[in-house]
N, C-alpha and C positions, 0 to 999 in steps of 0.2 A: 601907433603905440605910444604910450606915455613914456617919458624919460625917467631915469633912475631917481632923480630928485622928487618927482611927482609921486612915485609909487612908495617911497619910504614911509610916508605917513600911513598908507594903506597896510604896509607890511607890519608896522608897529601895532596898528589897530587890530590886525588879525590875531594877535596874541591875546587880546583882551576880550574880543567880541566877534560875533559872526558878522562878516562883511555883507552888505547888500549884494545880491547876485551880480549886478553889473560891475561893481568894484572887485568882487572876487574873481570874475572872468578877466578883467584887465590885469590884476595882480598876477594871476596864474599864467597868462600869456607872456607877461614881462619876464617872470621868473624862468619860464621855458626858454626865453631867448637871450637872457642876460646872465652870464656866468658869475659876474661880480655880485649882483643882487641875490642870486641863488645861494652863493657861498655865505653871504651875510645872513640870509634866512636860516640856513642850517646852523650857523654859529649862534644866532639868537635863540633858536629852538633848544640847542644844547644848554645854553646859559639858563634859560627859563626852566628847563627840566631839573636843573640842580638847585633851584631855589625852593626851600621847604614851604609847603602851603599849609601845614597843620599848625595849629595854635598850641603852644606849650601850656600846660596846666599849672597855674600858680599854686604852690603848696607851702607858701610862707617863706621860702628861701629862693631868692632869685638866681643864685649861682647855677643850679641845674638847668633852669630855663635859658640862661645865657650860653651854656655849653651846647 
């Protein structure tokens, strides 16, 4: 099994793209066995869920878009 340091890149990448099957398997196995990385994964998922993904519409006044 890969160590925590080695799977962190895979963990980050998994938020942006679908991992190749072998990397996804390695990551899932590691998360199942490592409480620290599992907690980091949960925290990162919560964080990314709170980031808005919609693009505000520019209507000539930037103040509403900044809010």
